Structure formats: C-alpha cells, structure tokens
C-alpha positions as CSV (number, residue, x, y, z in Angstrom):
1,M,52.0,-88.9,-50.1
2,V,50.9,-92.3,-51.3
3,K,50.0,-94.8,-48.6
4,K,51.6,-98.3,-48.8
5,A,49.2,-101.2,-49.5
6,V,48.1,-102.9,-46.3
7,K,48.0,-106.7,-46.4
8,Q,44.7,-108.4,-45.5
9,K,44.4,-111.1,-42.9
10,D,44.7,-113.8,-45.5
11,G,48.1,-112.4,-46.6
12,N,46.8,-111.0,-49.9
13,T,47.3,-107.4,-50.9
14,P,44.0,-105.5,-51.5
15,P,43.6,-104.2,-55.1
16,V,44.8,-100.7,-55.7
17,L,42.0,-98.3,-56.9
18,P,42.7,-96.4,-60.1
19,K,43.6,-92.8,-59.5
20,L,40.4,-91.4,-61.0
21,E,38.2,-93.8,-59.0
22,K,40.2,-93.1,-55.8
23,F,39.9,-89.3,-56.3
24,L,36.1,-89.5,-56.8
25,S,35.6,-91.8,-53.8
26,G,36.9,-89.0,-51.6
27,Y,33.6,-87.2,-52.1
28,S,30.6,-88.4,-50.1
29,N,28.2,-85.8,-51.7
30,A,26.7,-87.4,-54.8
31,S,26.3,-84.0,-56.6
32,S,30.0,-83.0,-56.0
33,K,31.2,-86.4,-57.1
34,A,29.1,-86.2,-60.3
35,G,30.4,-82.7,-61.0
36,Y,34.1,-83.7,-60.9
37,K,33.4,-87.0,-62.8
38,N,31.6,-85.1,-65.6
39,A,34.3,-82.4,-65.8
40,I,37.2,-84.9,-66.0
41,E,35.5,-87.2,-68.5
42,S,34.6,-84.2,-70.7
43,F,38.2,-83.0,-70.5
44,L,39.6,-86.4,-71.6
45,R,37.1,-86.7,-74.5
46,C,38.1,-83.2,-75.7
47,I,41.9,-83.9,-75.5
48,Y,41.8,-87.3,-77.1
49,G,39.2,-86.4,-79.8
50,L,36.4,-88.6,-78.6
51,R,32.9,-87.3,-79.5
52,K,30.2,-87.9,-76.9
53,E,27.7,-88.3,-79.7
54,D,29.7,-91.2,-81.2
55,I,29.8,-92.9,-77.8
56,K,26.1,-92.6,-77.3
57,S,25.2,-93.8,-80.8
58,G,27.5,-96.8,-80.4
59,K,29.9,-95.8,-83.2
60,I,32.8,-96.1,-80.8
61,P,33.0,-98.1,-77.5
62,V,32.7,-96.4,-74.1
63,P,36.2,-95.2,-73.2
64,D,38.0,-96.5,-70.1
65,Y,38.3,-93.2,-68.4
66,N,40.4,-94.6,-65.6
67,S,43.1,-95.6,-68.1
68,L,42.8,-92.4,-70.1
69,F,43.2,-90.3,-66.9
70,E,46.3,-92.2,-65.8
71,M,47.7,-92.0,-69.3
72,Y,47.3,-88.2,-69.3
73,L,49.0,-87.9,-66.0
74,I,52.2,-89.7,-67.1
75,S,52.4,-88.4,-70.6
76,K,54.5,-85.4,-71.5
77,R,52.0,-83.0,-73.0
78,D,51.6,-79.2,-73.3
79,N,49.2,-78.8,-70.4
80,D,48.7,-75.1,-71.2
81,A,47.6,-75.8,-74.7
82,D,45.3,-78.6,-73.5
83,F,43.6,-76.3,-71.0
84,I,43.1,-73.6,-73.6
85,Q,41.6,-76.2,-76.0
86,F,39.3,-77.4,-73.3
87,S,38.2,-73.9,-72.3
88,E,37.3,-73.1,-76.0
89,H,35.4,-76.4,-76.1
90,L,33.4,-75.4,-73.0
91,I,32.3,-72.0,-74.2
92,E,31.1,-73.5,-77.5
93,T,29.1,-76.3,-75.8
94,R,27.9,-75.1,-72.4
95,P,26.3,-72.1,-70.7
96,A,28.6,-69.6,-69.0
97,L,28.1,-70.8,-65.4
98,S,28.4,-74.5,-66.3
99,A,31.6,-73.8,-68.3
100,K,33.2,-72.0,-65.4
101,Q,32.2,-74.7,-63.0
102,S,33.7,-77.5,-65.2
103,M,36.9,-75.5,-65.7
104,T,37.2,-75.0,-61.9
105,A,36.6,-78.7,-61.3
106,I,39.2,-79.9,-63.8
107,R,41.8,-77.4,-62.6
108,Y,41.5,-78.7,-59.1
109,A,41.5,-82.3,-60.1
110,M,44.6,-81.9,-62.2
111,T,46.4,-79.8,-59.6
112,Y,45.6,-82.4,-57.0
113,H,47.5,-84.9,-59.2
114,G,50.5,-82.6,-59.9
115,V,49.4,-81.2,-63.3
116,N,49.7,-77.4,-63.4
117,I,49.4,-74.7,-65.9
118,S,51.3,-71.4,-66.0
119,K,50.0,-68.3,-64.3
120,G,49.8,-66.5,-67.6
121,T,47.6,-69.2,-69.2
122,S,45.4,-69.3,-66.2
123,Q,44.9,-65.5,-66.4
124,D,44.2,-65.7,-70.1
125,I,41.6,-68.4,-69.7
126,R,39.9,-66.4,-66.8
127,R,40.1,-63.0,-68.5
128,E,39.6,-63.8,-72.1
129,T,38.4,-67.3,-73.0
130,M,35.9,-67.9,-70.2
131,K,34.9,-64.2,-70.0
132,G,31.9,-63.3,-72.1
133,S,30.9,-66.9,-72.9
134,A,27.3,-67.0,-74.0
135,A,24.6,-67.6,-71.4
136,T,21.1,-68.9,-72.2
137,V,18.3,-66.4,-71.7
138,D,15.8,-68.4,-69.7
139,R,12.0,-68.1,-69.8
140,V,10.0,-68.0,-66.7
141,L,8.2,-71.3,-65.9
142,N,4.5,-70.8,-65.0
143,T,1.4,-72.9,-64.2
144,K,0.2,-72.7,-67.8
145,I,3.5,-74.1,-69.3
146,I,3.8,-76.8,-66.7
147,N,0.2,-77.9,-67.1
148,A,0.6,-78.1,-70.9
149,A,3.8,-80.2,-70.6
150,L,2.2,-82.6,-68.1
151,Q,-0.4,-83.6,-70.7
152,H,2.4,-85.1,-72.8
153,T,4.5,-87.0,-70.2
154,T,4.3,-90.4,-68.5
155,I,2.9,-91.3,-65.1
156,Q,6.4,-91.2,-63.6
157,G,7.2,-88.0,-65.3
158,K,4.0,-86.4,-64.0
159,A,4.7,-87.5,-60.5
160,L,8.3,-86.2,-60.6
161,F,7.5,-82.8,-62.2
162,L,4.6,-82.2,-59.7
163,C,7.0,-83.0,-56.8
164,L,9.6,-80.6,-58.2
165,A,7.0,-77.8,-58.7
166,S,5.6,-78.1,-55.2
167,S,8.7,-78.8,-53.1
168,G,11.4,-76.5,-54.2
169,A,13.9,-79.4,-54.3
170,R,16.8,-79.7,-56.7
171,L,16.6,-82.4,-59.3
172,N,19.5,-84.4,-57.8
173,E,17.9,-84.2,-54.4
174,M,14.6,-85.5,-55.7
175,L,16.2,-88.3,-57.5
176,S,18.0,-89.4,-54.3
177,V,14.8,-89.6,-52.1
178,N,14.0,-93.1,-50.9
179,I,10.4,-94.3,-50.7
180,N,10.7,-94.4,-46.9
181,D,11.7,-90.8,-46.8
182,I,8.1,-89.8,-47.6
183,D,5.5,-89.5,-44.9
184,F,2.1,-90.0,-46.6
185,N,0.4,-89.9,-43.1
186,S,1.2,-86.2,-42.6
187,H,-0.7,-83.4,-44.2
188,P,0.8,-81.8,-46.1
189,V,2.9,-84.9,-47.2
190,K,6.4,-84.5,-45.8
191,M,9.5,-85.4,-47.7
192,T,13.0,-85.7,-46.0
193,F,16.3,-85.2,-47.8
194,R,19.3,-86.9,-46.1
195,G,22.4,-84.9,-45.5
196,E,24.6,-86.8,-47.9
197,N,22.3,-85.9,-50.8
198,T,21.9,-82.2,-50.2
199,K,24.1,-79.4,-51.4
200,N,25.2,-78.2,-48.0
201,N,25.3,-81.7,-46.4
202,Q,22.5,-80.8,-44.0
203,Q,19.4,-82.9,-43.6
204,R,16.2,-81.0,-44.2
205,Y,12.6,-81.5,-45.1
206,T,10.0,-80.1,-47.4
207,F,6.4,-80.8,-48.4
208,I,4.7,-81.8,-51.6
209,S,1.2,-80.7,-52.8
210,D,-1.9,-82.9,-52.5
211,E,-2.0,-83.4,-56.3
212,A,1.7,-84.4,-56.3
213,S,1.1,-86.9,-53.5
214,S,-1.8,-88.5,-55.5
215,A,0.5,-88.7,-58.6
216,V,3.3,-90.3,-56.6
217,Q,0.9,-92.9,-55.1
218,E,-0.3,-93.8,-58.6
219,W,3.3,-94.1,-59.8
220,L,4.2,-96.5,-56.9
221,K,1.4,-98.8,-58.1
222,V,3.3,-99.5,-61.4
223,R,6.9,-98.8,-60.3
224,G,7.8,-102.5,-60.1
225,Q,6.5,-103.2,-63.6
226,Y,8.4,-100.1,-64.9
227,I,11.7,-101.5,-63.5
228,E,11.1,-104.9,-65.2
229,M,10.2,-103.3,-68.5
230,C,13.3,-101.1,-68.4
231,N,15.6,-104.1,-67.8
232,A,13.9,-106.0,-70.7
233,K,14.4,-103.0,-73.1
234,S,18.0,-102.5,-72.0
235,K,19.0,-106.1,-72.0
236,K,21.5,-105.7,-74.9
237,L,23.0,-102.5,-73.5
238,I,23.4,-104.2,-70.1
239,E,25.2,-107.2,-71.7
240,M,27.5,-104.7,-73.5
241,G,28.2,-102.9,-70.2
242,R,26.7,-99.7,-71.5
243,A,23.8,-99.7,-69.1
244,S,23.3,-101.0,-65.5
245,I,20.5,-103.3,-64.4
246,K,17.7,-101.8,-62.3
247,T,17.0,-104.0,-59.2
248,A,14.1,-104.3,-56.8
249,G,16.6,-103.4,-54.2
250,D,16.8,-99.8,-55.5
251,T,14.7,-98.0,-52.9
252,R,14.7,-94.6,-54.6
253,L,11.3,-93.2,-55.3
254,F,12.4,-92.1,-58.8
255,P,15.1,-94.6,-60.0
256,F,16.1,-92.5,-63.0
257,S,19.1,-90.6,-64.2
258,D,19.1,-86.8,-64.5
259,A,19.8,-87.1,-68.2
260,S,16.6,-89.2,-68.7
261,V,14.5,-86.7,-66.7
262,T,15.9,-83.9,-68.8
263,A,15.0,-85.7,-72.0
264,W,11.5,-86.4,-70.8
265,W,11.0,-82.7,-70.0
266,I,12.3,-81.5,-73.4
267,D,10.0,-84.0,-75.2
268,A,7.0,-82.9,-73.1
269,L,7.8,-79.2,-73.9
270,A,8.2,-80.0,-77.6
271,A,4.9,-82.0,-77.7
272,S,3.0,-79.1,-76.0
273,G,4.5,-76.5,-78.3
274,E,6.3,-74.7,-75.4
275,L,9.9,-75.7,-76.3
276,T,11.9,-72.6,-77.3
277,K,15.7,-72.4,-77.7
278,D,18.0,-69.5,-77.2
279,D,19.1,-67.8,-80.4
280,V,22.8,-67.7,-79.3
281,T,23.4,-70.9,-77.3
282,N,20.6,-73.0,-79.0
283,R,19.7,-74.4,-75.6
284,N,16.3,-75.0,-74.0
285,Q,15.0,-71.8,-72.3
286,L,12.7,-73.7,-69.9
287,R,15.2,-75.6,-67.8
288,I,14.2,-78.0,-65.0
289,H,15.8,-75.6,-62.5
290,G,12.9,-73.4,-63.4
291,F,10.7,-75.5,-61.2
292,R,12.7,-74.4,-58.2
293,K,12.3,-70.7,-59.1
294,F,8.6,-71.3,-59.7
295,F,8.2,-72.7,-56.2
296,L,10.0,-69.8,-54.6
297,S,8.2,-67.1,-56.4
298,Q,4.7,-68.6,-56.1
299,M,4.9,-69.4,-52.4
300,S,6.4,-65.9,-51.6
301,L,3.2,-64.3,-52.9
302,I,1.2,-65.7,-50.0
303,V,3.6,-66.4,-47.1
304,S,6.8,-64.9,-45.8
305,K,9.8,-65.4,-48.1
306,E,11.6,-67.2,-45.3
307,I,9.3,-70.2,-45.5
308,P,9.9,-71.2,-49.1
309,E,13.6,-70.3,-48.9
310,F,13.9,-72.6,-45.9
311,L,12.0,-75.5,-47.6
312,A,14.1,-75.1,-50.7
313,G,17.3,-75.5,-48.6
314,H,18.9,-72.2,-49.1
315,S,21.6,-72.3,-46.4
316,A,21.3,-68.6,-45.5
317,Y,17.7,-69.2,-44.2
318,L,18.2,-72.6,-42.5
319,S,19.5,-71.7,-39.1
320,G,17.3,-68.6,-38.7
321,S,14.1,-70.5,-39.8
322,Y,14.9,-73.4,-37.6
323,R,15.0,-71.0,-34.6
324,R,11.8,-69.1,-35.6
325,Y,9.5,-71.8,-36.9
326,D,8.5,-75.2,-35.6
327,D,7.4,-78.0,-37.9
328,E,3.7,-77.4,-37.3
329,T,4.0,-73.8,-38.1
330,V,5.9,-74.4,-41.4
331,A,3.4,-77.1,-42.3
332,A,0.5,-74.7,-41.7
333,K,2.1,-72.0,-43.7
334,Y,2.7,-74.4,-46.6
335,L,-0.9,-75.4,-46.6
336,E,-1.9,-71.7,-46.7
337,A,0.0,-71.3,-50.0
338,M,-0.2,-74.8,-51.4
339,H,-2.7,-73.8,-54.1
340,M,-0.1,-71.5,-55.6
341,V,2.3,-74.4,-56.3
342,S,-0.5,-76.8,-57.5
343,I,-0.8,-77.2,-61.3
344,T,-3.8,-79.1,-62.3
345,G,-7.3,-78.0,-61.3
346,S,-6.0,-74.9,-59.6
347,K,-6.7,-72.3,-62.4
348,Q,-10.2,-71.3,-61.2
349,V,-9.0,-70.9,-57.6
350,K,-6.1,-68.7,-58.6
351,E,-8.2,-66.7,-61.0
352,L,-10.8,-66.0,-58.2
353,E,-8.0,-65.1,-55.8
354,S,-6.5,-62.8,-58.4
355,E,-9.8,-61.2,-59.1
356,L,-10.5,-60.7,-55.4
357,K,-7.2,-59.1,-54.9
358,Q,-7.8,-56.8,-57.8
359,K,-11.2,-55.8,-56.5
360,M,-9.8,-55.2,-53.1
361,Q,-7.1,-53.0,-54.5
362,E,-9.6,-51.0,-56.6
363,H,-11.8,-50.6,-53.5
364,S,-8.8,-49.4,-51.5
365,I,-8.0,-46.8,-54.2
366,K,-11.6,-45.6,-54.3
367,T,-11.7,-45.4,-50.5
368,E,-8.5,-43.3,-50.4
369,K,-10.0,-41.0,-53.0
370,H,-13.2,-40.6,-51.1
371,A,-11.2,-39.9,-47.9
372,D,-9.2,-37.3,-49.7
373,T,-12.4,-35.6,-51.0
374,L,-14.0,-35.7,-47.6
375,I,-10.9,-34.1,-46.0
376,M,-10.9,-31.4,-48.7
377,V,-14.7,-30.6,-48.1
378,L,-14.1,-30.4,-44.3
379,N,-11.2,-28.1,-44.8
380,E,-13.2,-25.8,-47.1
381,N,-16.1,-25.9,-44.6
382,M,-13.9,-24.9,-41.7
383,T,-12.4,-22.1,-43.8
384,L,-15.9,-20.7,-44.6
385,K,-16.9,-20.9,-40.9
386,N,-13.8,-18.9,-40.0
387,Q,-14.5,-16.3,-42.7
388,M,-18.1,-15.9,-41.5
389,Q,-17.0,-15.5,-37.9
390,E,-14.5,-12.9,-38.9
391,M,-17.2,-11.0,-40.9
392,Q,-19.6,-11.2,-37.9
393,E,-16.9,-9.8,-35.6
394,K,-16.3,-6.9,-38.1
395,I,-20.0,-6.2,-38.3
396,A,-20.3,-6.1,-34.6
397,V,-17.4,-3.5,-34.4
398,L,-18.9,-1.4,-37.2
399,S,-22.2,-1.5,-35.4
400,E,-20.7,0.2,-32.4
401,I,-19.0,2.9,-34.5
402,I,-21.8,3.7,-37.0
403,S,-25.2,5.0,-36.0
404,P,-27.7,2.2,-36.0
405,L,-30.1,4.5,-37.8
406,Q,-27.7,4.7,-40.8
407,K,-28.5,2.2,-43.5
408,L,-25.2,0.8,-44.9
409,P,-25.0,0.1,-48.7
410,W,-24.8,-3.6,-48.3
411,M,-27.8,-3.8,-46.0
412,T,-31.2,-5.0,-47.2
413,D,-34.4,-3.4,-45.7
414,A,-34.9,-6.4,-43.5
415,Q,-31.3,-6.3,-42.2
416,Y,-31.6,-2.5,-41.6
417,L,-34.8,-2.9,-39.5
418,E,-33.3,-5.9,-37.5
419,N,-30.2,-3.8,-36.8
420,I,-32.3,-1.0,-35.4
421,K,-34.4,-3.3,-33.2
422,A,-31.2,-4.9,-31.9
423,H,-30.1,-1.4,-30.7
424,G,-33.3,-1.0,-28.6
425,Y,-35.3,1.2,-31.0
426,I,-39.0,0.8,-31.5
427,I,-40.5,0.9,-35.0
428,E,-44.1,2.0,-35.5
429,Q,-45.5,1.7,-39.0
430,S,-48.5,3.6,-40.3
431,D,-50.1,3.7,-43.7
432,K,-48.3,6.9,-44.6
433,E,-45.1,6.9,-42.6
434,M,-42.8,5.0,-40.2
435,H,-41.8,6.3,-36.8
436,I,-38.5,5.1,-35.2
437,Y,-37.8,6.1,-31.6
438,K,-36.0,4.9,-28.5
439,P,-38.0,4.7,-25.3
440,K,-36.9,6.8,-22.4
C-alpha cells in the first residue's frame, strides 16, 4: 500500500523518492543496503546490455539506475527469461556464494515490487543454473604472505591491513570505524564497532596489535593531506558526477571504498609475487576475507577459541562470551596471543616459540618412552622375584622329603655342605677323609 504524500507546513508537497532509492533507504545496515544495491544495479546492467567495464572507462555515462529500475517495473517483459539470463551472467562472473547471494537479493527486491517469476523457472535456476557454479579455491593467508605484500603498499594500506590481520574485523566494519571509536589509551588498543555497521546489528569491540596501532597513528599524521590530494586528483571526475568529494567532516578512520582497498591488496600481492588466480574462475586466491581467517586460526593456537570468535563478532559466541569473560580478561587473553597476529618483526619470536614447543613435545615423547621402559623392567624384576620365591619354597619342601645327606644333581659341593649344616650335622675334615655326624 502506497502512502499518500503529506503536505509540509508551508503547503508544499515533499518530493517523492524514486522506488529504488526508497527501497534501499529501508535498510539501516550499510552492508545489507550495499548488497541489495549492487545486486539490483548488476541485474539492470545485464538486462539492458550495459557493460560495467565501459562505464568505468568512461565509454558510456553512468546509468540512472533509479530510472532504469522504474522502467523495468512498468515494462512488459518476459521476467522468467530475464532471470535466467541474469543467473547465467552471475555464474560466469562471480563465485558460487556471491552468485547465490545476488540472485536471492534481486528475487526479493523484485518480488517486493510485484515482479515474480514462475515456480518452474525458480526451480530450474536453483537446481540447474546456480547449482555447480564454479567456486574459487582459496589459498591460506599467512604471516609470510602478508609481510611480503606490506612491503609494496602505502602508509594507509599498511595501517588498514595490519588492523584487519590483528582484529578479526570484516572489511566493511573496518571501513566504518570512526577515529573516535579507537581508544589509544588502552592496552591493547581497543576498537569499537557500532551496531548499525555490524552484520548482526550488535555493538561490539575488538583489539588491534601494537604494530597496527603504531601504523594507524602514522597514517593519522598524513590523513588530512591524503584527502586533499585525492580531491585534487579526482577534480574532473567530481565535476562529471562520477566521484564524490572527500571532506574533512568525514570522521572515518579509513575513508576509502571497499573496491579501492581490494585494488590495493591485489596490486601489493602482484608486486610481491604472491598473486595467484584460480584456474577455473580466474579470481584472486588470496582474498581480503583471508585476514579474518588468519586472525581466528592464529589466536586459537594460544587462547581458547571462544576469545577470537567473540572478538571477530560471530553471533554464536557473543552472548556466551559476554557472560563468561569481562573486558579485562578478554584484553589479557588478547595480549597473551597478540604476537601470533603481529606481522612485522615477529618472525623470530614465533620461530623460538615453535622450536620450544617442538622440543617440549620431543622431551615428552622421550619421557613417555623412558617411563614405559622403567615399568617393563619393574615388571620383569617382580616376575623374577616371584619365580625365585617359588623355587625357594620348592627347595624347602624337597629338603624335608629328601635326606639331607643325599647330594642332588643340581647341587654344587658348597651347596651340599651348607644344606647338611642347615640340618644340624657336623662336618669334620681330615687330610684323608671327611666325617659327617649328628650330635646326640
């Protein structure tokens, strides 16, 4: 149901928002809004034959997506064919998960505005077209790769990438952080993410490493000059309406777009010789999302998994961790493992720690082997003692049965004489003969 326009106090009717703009304004979460916006614009470009590359290069002007969206809604088109065309476009240009997310977003946006496709087409897209779309095989991001890439990036790029590696934050969350959201007086340095900028709309905090903090403070020294330089370089694009002016009023720590950051990362990987692409999708195998995985895996080697999961904002751990850990405990645990998410100058520490762990493990194995050997020797000794006791008992029984004057085959002369003496006999030895008798 469309609401009627309400007159303002001066009697004028407020301007009516375009349908696309109005739809997007209903989402307070910046990430969700961007997801729907990108999906809708991609759909419109695909349907109307507008190449993104031509728009970026300036061969064609930037489309008025508001007008294109409203034109699509009122035109009589074969919506089933359009959605099939878009699904085929997605699997050719995007990874599997991204393709499915875009398809879900455009389906919802169009259904919201009364555009539907048949059940059969929907099933075909889900079962056939979208199924089996190629996914990029990612490489694991590690300290060596990150450190190599940092040697070929700018001061702002270094600060941003070190923050991502040591905080576990998503890229869109990091790009939304205001300068005042960082507490440089705390140790470790605390960074707060506001609810409207997080995936689950819950405010949370994390920490950044000492090296990331130092890099951020160096970046802040030249941030103002960077903004002025960007505006000067983009003057023509700003005049053409193809870029927006950066103002001093922008309080974000990193006033960049995610596209710019991705481009910096790819350039740094290429310069360091670490850039590799998937054979099937031809996409970068070291994505920025890998920083988040790096943080979770590295921290979990030292502290309980709950701590890094909580700091990374995984909703399943939020409530439980809030109950179990106070801020001071989380900070102490972070400091305990901070060296694992530090990149520069941490190699020697990590190598020493790894060497120590290996030696401790080897010592533990040797100790276990020695313990097993000792137990085996003790068992054998106990067995021998039992056997000797049994033999002595048998000898004692035999001694009662057999005459003590009878020398048994296994007895030595000394044993024979000792046995006789034990039975109370006296032995007298002369040069020629030996007399054995029992006193009366």
